[in-house]
N, C-alpha and C positions, 0 to 999 in steps of 0.2 A: 616575179613579174605577174601582175594581175590583168584582168580584162577591162579595167576602168582607167582609160587614159584620156587626158584632156590637153587641148592646145589653146593657148591664149597669148595675147600681147599685153605687155606692161611697159614700164619705164624704169630705168636705173639711172639716177641723176637726170640727164636730159636725153639719153639715148633710148630709142625703142628697143625692146627685147622681145623676141619670140621664144616661148617656152612650151615644150612638150613634156608632160609629167605623168608618171604612173601614180594616179590618185589612190587607187585601191590598196596599194602596198602600205599606205600610211597606217592601216588598221593593224598591221603586224610589226611595224617599225618602232624602235630599232631592233634589228635581228642581231642577237649577241654573237652568233657565229660569223656574221659578216660585218666585222668592225673596222675594216680597212676600206678606204675610198681611193679609187683610181679615176682621175679626170683626164680626158683626152682632148687636148686643144688642137683644133684644126683651122688653119687660115683659109678663108674663102678665096676662090680664084677671081671672082668678078662680082664683088658686092655692089648693091645699088646705093643710092645716095643716103639711105638710112642705115647702111652697114649690114643689110640682110641679103641673102642669096637672091640673085636674079632668077627669072623663070627658067632659063636654060640650064641653070646649075642644080635646080631642085632634083631632077631625076638622077643625076650623078650622085648627089648626096644621099638619096634614098637607097641606091644600090650599095653605096659605101657602108651605110648603116647596117644593111642586111648582111653584108660581108663580115663586118665586125662581129655581129651576133653569131653568124655561122662559125667563125673561128673560135669564139668563146665556148660554143657548144661542144667542142672537141676536148675541152679541158676537164680534168677531174675536179678542179676547184669550182665550187658553186659560186655563181656570180649573179647579182641582181642588177640589171640595167634599169635605172629609175627615171631617166629623162635626160633632156638636153636643153641648153639655152644658146641662142644665137644673137649676137650683137656686135657692133663695131667691127664687122668683117671677120668675126671669129665664131666658130661653133665649139661649144664645150659639152662633152658627153660625160655622164656620171655613172660609175659602176661601183657597187659595194661587193666585197669579197672577203674571204679569209686568207687569201694569198695574193697580195698586191703585186709582188714581183712577177709572179707567173702570168697574171692577167696583163700587166703592162707589157711584158715581152710578147704575149700573144697579139695584143693590139698593134704593137710595132710591126710584127711580121705581116699582118693584114695590110697595114698602111703602106708598106713597101711595094705593094701591088698597085698603088695609086701614086706614082712618083711625082705627079704634078702638085700634089698637096704637101705643104709644110705642116708639121705636127709636132706635138710635145706631150708625152704622157707624164703625169705627176701623181705621186702617191702620198697618202697621209693617213694617220689614224683618226677615225671619226666614229667612235663607238656609240655616240648619241644620235648619229645621222643628222647632225646639225646643218650640214651643207644642203641636204635634201629639204629639210623643213624651212630653212632660212632663204635658200636661193631658188628652189624649184616649186615648192608647194605654194599654191596661190593664197594670198591674203583674203580676208573676208570681202574686201572691196573687189579684188580680182575675181572671186567666186561669183559675184553679182554679174560681171561681164560674161562669164562662162554660162551662167544661168540664162542670161538674155539670149545668147546664141542658141541655146536649146529651144527656148520658147519660139524664137523667130524661125527656126528650122521646122518646128511643128506647124506653125502658121503657113509657111511656104508650102509644105506638103499638102495642106488643106486648100491650096489655091489662093492664098491671101496676097493682096497687093499692098505691101507695107508702106507705100507712099500715101495711101488714102488715110486722111485723118479720121479718127474715131475715138469714142470714149475709152480711156485706159484707166483701169482700176488698180489702186495700190493699197498695200496693207503694212501697218507699222505697229509695234507693241512697246509699251512703256511700263516702268516700275510703279508709277503713281499717276493719279488723275491729274495732278498739277503739271507734271512734265508733259503729259499728253496734251493738256490744254495749251501750254506754251508752244508746243509743236504745231498744234492746229492753227493758232494765230499766225504762225510763220508761213504755213502752206497756203492759208487764205490770201496772204499778201502776194503769193505767186500764182494765184488764179485757180487753185484747187477748191473743190466742193466736197464737204464731208457728207457721207451717206450712211455711215454705220459707226457705232461705238459700243464696245462690250467691256464689262468690268470683271468678268469671271473667266478670262482666258487662262490656260494652264501655264505653269512655269513661273519664273521670277518676274517676267514682264506680263502682268495679267490685265493691263489696261490697253485694249486695242483700239485702232481707228482705221476705218476704211474710207478712202477718198479718191476722187477721180478728176480727170481733166481731158479735154479733147487734144489729141496729139497724133502725129504720124508715128509709125513704129519701125522705121528703117534703122539699121544698125547704129549709125552715128547718133541719130535723134534719141532713140530709146536709151542708149548708154549714157548720154549727157543727162537725160531726165533722171534715170535711176541713180546715177552717182551723186547728183545734186541732192536727191532725197535721202540717200544712204548717209551722206555726210551731215545733212541737217538732222536726221534722226539721232546720229551719234552725239551731236552737239547738245541734244536734249535728253541724253542718257537712254535713248530708245534703240530699237532694233528694226530696221527695214527688212521685210521678209519676202517681198516679191510683187509681181504685177500680173494682170491678165486682161485680155480684151477679146472682142469678137472677130471672126474672120470677115474680111471685106474683100470682095472680088470685083474687078472692074478693069 
């Protein structure tokens, strides 16, 4: 378990999914000695219309999660809790270990102290940690949303009013001048203005473009803006790398 955890929302088919994931552990994954996966499926007591826990259930689930960790800490078998996903009235918790049977039995013992909850532990071999990377670890698109949340948090701490429209600057990088030019034409049609271009950026995408547009930066607005630009950059074989803006108080 690392100190770098992230929480984000995504979608699976049409259902909203809330994911908490240990991002930092990806640097050492997969761990050869922890090749078995135990997933613990817990049915929510009172999910909301999106299939996610209601406000009153959050505290109970947090206590349950802590209790599960405390139980595992008593085992000799090393276990990495790498995250959870919640959707469709179900919370699924992911544990990698070298002794799946012992971990599953320990989780079951803890869950019996919460008799209101229906649960089911499942075990499988997953030496490549494919479940972690494919189900929990955020895609590049999801990482943009996570990055947006961090920028907005910094702005909020500086006293920003995110509903105030202001100039928002974006950066994108491309492998050729031609792909950059085609992208520039596309963003001009969306009302963006180019203010910078460089041809000597480092890496494979050495042709950069900086562009801007006046916008609010509330969570919904900036996510819609960023994801549109992220997808547009991909269509033109480029890489969207982020945005910045000034603090607006009022």
